[in-house]
Residue, then its C-alpha position, 0 to 999 in steps of 0.5 A: m801254748r808254748i810250741l817250739f817252732a821246729a820248721t823254718v817257717i810257719w804259717l797259720t791261716s783261716s783255713g789251717w789253725l792250732t787245735a787243742a789236739d796238738g797240745v794245749g799247753r800249761y793247764a793250771i787246776i785251782v782248787r780250794q784246800g779239802m775240797p773233795w771232788t779228787q776224781a774231777v781234778a784227776a780227769l783234768q790232769q790226766r787229760y791235760s798233764g795239768q798241775v793242780f794249786t790249791f789254796r785256803t781261803a781265797a784264790a790269790e793265795v797261789r796268784s804268784a805259783v800260778a804267774q811263776y807257771k805261765p799257764r795257757y788255760v786256767c780251770f777252776v775245780c768248785e763244788p757247786t756251793e761256792n757263792f759264784p756272783e763273787f768267786v767269778l768277779e775273783a776268778n776274773r780279777f785273778c786271771r788279770e792279774l798274773d801280770s802287770d799289764p791289764y789283759v787277761d793272761a789265761i784262757w780260764g773257766i769254772l768246772t762243777g756240776l750238780d755233783e762230782q760225777h756230773a763234773v767228771q763226765l764234763a771233765r771228760a767231755e768230747p769237742i762239740v762240732v757246731r753244724r746246726a744251732f738254735t737262736k731266740t735271738q739275731a737270726d742273721w747269725l744262723d747264716w754263719i752256721a751251716e743249718g738252724e732253727y729261729v725263733t723271735e724273742w720280741t714280743r713286738d715281732r711275736g710271730e716271726v721265725g726262721t730256718k737255715h738250711p745248709k748252703q742258703q741264707v737264713q729263711m725268714l717266715s711270718g705266721g709263727p706262734k701268737s701267743d705265749a703258750d704257742d710260742l712255749k709249745h714251738v719251741h719245746g717241739m724244736l728242743s726236744r727233737d735234741d738235735f741242736d749243737l748250740i743253743i743261743g738264748s736272750g731276754h730275761g732270765g734268772q738263777h733258775n729259769w728263762m722268760l722266753m719273750y721280751p720284754s714280758g711273757s707269761g712262757f719260761l724254761t724252768a730247772k729244778e733239781g737238774a731237771l727242765t719243764m717249760t710252762a705257760p697259762g694251761v701248759s705244762l711240758p717236761l724237758q729232757a735232752s742228751h746231745p752234746k752241745l754248747y749253750w749260750a746265754v748270750g743276753n739273760c740275766l743271772t743265768g750264770e749264776v749256780n748258786s748263791p746265798q739267795n739261791s741254791f744250786r739244786n734249781s741252778y738254769a745253767l747246772a740243769w742245761m749241763k746235765n742234759g746235754a750242755r758242755q759248756y755254758i757261757g753266762a751271767v752271774q749278774p743282772t746284764w744290761y750292757e750288750l758287750n758279750w754280743n761281741m763274742a760273735d765276731w770271733f767264735l761265729k764270723q771267723d768260721g771256726r778258727w777260735t772255740f767257744g773258750e778261745s773266743l770269750f778270751l778273745l772279747r775279753q782282751w778286746s774289751q781291756f783294750v777299749l778300756a785301757e785306750n781310753i777308746a770306751m767312755g761315759q756310759d760306754r765305758r761303765g757297762t764294758e767294765y761291769t760286763d766285762g767281769i760277769f760273764v762265765l764259762y763253766g766246764d773245760p775251758a780247753l775243750d776243742s768246741r767250735l763251728q764246722q767250716n761253712r762259709e767264707p770268714a769275716l776276715d782272713e787272717t795269717l800269721q807267719v813266724v820265722p825263727l831267728e838266729q838268736p835262740g828264741r827269736v823269731r819275726i811274727t808277720y800278721r795280715v788281715k783282709v776284710n771280707f765281710v762287714g755287718a749290720g746292726n749297733k756292734r762295734t765291727a758294724e757298717k754303723y763304726d764304719g767296719w772293723r776297726i778293732f779286733s784281737h788274735l790268739l797267738p800260738g804261744s806267749f811272746s814278750d821283748v816285742q819290737m815293732e818293725k813295720s805296721d798299717f795299723a795305728k796302733v798293735v798291742v802284744p800282751g803274752e799270747t794275743l795280738i791286739w790291733d786297732a786300725g784308727t779307722g774302721l776296715k771295709v770289705g777288700d781292706q787289707r792290713a799287716v804288722t811285723f814285729t820280732a819278739t822273744q817267745d817264752k819257755 
């Protein structure tokens, strides 16, 4: 986002951020030569004044041209017949290699659909405001959302359900479904009401289905020809939905594999949900065994709507590249981070301004002050953070790791020639449009840190 700073001082706070409505900046549209979906490409061009880059056999052919363009967003427009396990890895590499550092250089996604009109619908989608969510994992995530419903995925916790009402914490209940068939009927009843703005799924999945219980079960939500059906022994229930929503397959294997030599896009789980109201879908194109993508909650859920769905995945990628580049992740942790970083993908328009409705105090108060200097294009930036919340569990921002040690913040533009002036952090890096900090030790509730640096705003 290359915004010219006309004011003397600009403050961005936890309650006031720049949004897509303010202009998303440069938007690159990357397509294969001869790709016939001209209406889908035109819809993005019209919406964002996007620039189209065309390749013959591999996206790498246009890497230097895209790097010169310096986009804030990159959208690959693909027919559903691509080999998505390979193409997603290629797209991820592409967006990390627009310059020489290891960090991601653009917020990216893939626009596809069951057909071109489906893709056009997604390109023209209206922003999603998440007020109500359904989750089959992490009940406490609902505490960051205005309201929602939880059903356990674990067979060990069978019968555990929860409800989140506005201005309350999630209320955990027992006495829920006692069998796979009952679980399926219960979930079907909830999803059939078609009033959720966000669906979060975990557990075993495949290119065309989701197993509702983990680690084993006989209840499935299955896709075929863009339609969804829920089945368990003695039960078969069609599921239809149209309410605009986000779908986050946080812990499902393979549901992001739209198409491959082994599996046809016609039975794609992701595309079926995008035909049933999902405007963006985040999932994995290969089996998952490491929980890197769960950390995306630190941006999308825990910052009270500061970051969009697409920005949150981008900032997670920046975080993961930092822990790799700084050798913080080692051994199995490193192997899991490297592997998982490459296999998750966002389908839909990456610039869609979809975020949580403001609901509670964010986990981190962040402010950014930008002051233009006398030298043209030169600015002084001061970033401050204060910790309001530290959670439980095994994630790196939890009590187990002493709180928030490393985090990433999206800047309102691309900056270079960074010169640090003063810092309370152990290390700060500014790769283009992101500020990444490492406090050295975990920050707990009430802890504050700040950094001031000068930089040149890229044009």
